Residue, then its C-alpha position, 0 to 999 in steps of 0.5 A: m740309701i737308694e740311689s736317686p737318681q739311677s745312672f745309665v746302667i742301674r735304670q738299663e738294669c731295672d728295664k730288663v729284670a722288669f721286661q724279662n718277668g713280664f712287666r714291661r711298661p716303664h713309667e717315671e722315676l721317682n727318688g730313685w724308684r723306677h716304676y713298672t706296670s704290666t698289660t697282662a698282670q695286675g700292680s704296679l712295681w718299683l726296683a731301685s739300687e742301694n748304694t752299698g750294691g744291693w738291689v729293692v723291689a716295691i710292690d703294691h699288689p696285696g695278693i703278691v705280698a700275701e703269698i710271696g713268702l719273702q720277709p719285708i724290709d723296713g723303709g720309706g718308698p712307694g707300694l705296701a711292701h719292700y723286699r730287698f736282694a743282695d745281688l742280681a742273681m737274687l732279685y731275678a730268681a725272685m722275679p718270676r713268682v712276682y709275675e706269676l701271683a700278679v696274673s693269678l690274683p686276686d680278679a685277673p682271670l674274671h678280668e680275662f673272662l669278661y673281656q673274652t666274652k664280651g658280647f658273646p650271646k646267652t640266650t641258649e644252653a649251648e651259647r652258655l656253654v660255650i661260655q662255660r668253656v671259655g671260663q674254664n679254660i682261663f681258670r685252668e691256665r691261671l691254676m697252671v701259672y699259679w702252681k707253677g705247671r705241676c700237681p703240689l702233692t705229687g710233682i707230676a709235671d706233664k701237662a696232659l696228667l694235670r686237671a684243674s680241680h674246683i674246690k667249689p664247683w662251678k655250678d654252685c658258685d655264687s657269682d664269675a668272680e668265685r668261679l674263677d678265683v684261683h684260691n678256689g682251684l688246685l692243680l691236681s694229677a688225674l687220678w687225684d682229681a678224680a678222687f677230690d672231685s667225687g668226695l673220696v678225698s679232700f684236705d685238712d688245713i695244713g693240706r693234708p689229704l683226708f680219705s673217705p670210708a668209701l675210697s677202698m684200701e687199694g685206691r687209697a694205696l695208689l694215691r701217693w703224695e709227696t707233700p702237703l698242699p701249700l695253701s693260702d687262708k682263702h684256699r682252707e676257707k673253700l676247703s672247709w666248704h668242700r669238707a662240709a659238702f662231703s660231711y662224710i670225711a672226717e676234719 
């Protein structure tokens, strides 16, 4: 059972959890659920405490629900899905990923791009290049957040060695929404990025590398990796385009 109304101590704990994880706009409490939003992330978050000592989070952001990787619980309350945590430590451990997904999905980078480039002139090629650089910087920032600041293939976390790799290149995208979609991007180490961008490597639907016959055995040996890419269905859609564009890569 949800504690309702929240006690002063529970409300303070909820505020700390939300504030420390990017949801710094508190709203009204309803039936024991404390409501929060963010100025930087999309969606709403609700926090509640159970009479038995557990904690429950409710989320209304479909992108988070699809990719958070937690088992939802049954029960009434706000939002699209609810998640139970036995104690505060477990709740704190899960919350950073909630915020990372909230600032990346589904179109948060696009909104930031439109805000930053509002009123920019677009007449000359130089002006269009300035706008493109703004978009690419936003894209990289959000990929850094989404992929937790490391190449998922190699584990490399040195920022200078990481590249924001478009799956479908910027020039081939049909819209700014597609260009800035984090599902159209991978955060790869520089060597993997060069191989991927040139079509010397792609990935199957399980996230395992597919190597082009044009890649030398020496080059293949240098492309070391530890684990397959953790892919969503939307990543798989984009990678299908990439494999088709470089048709010599076997499925």
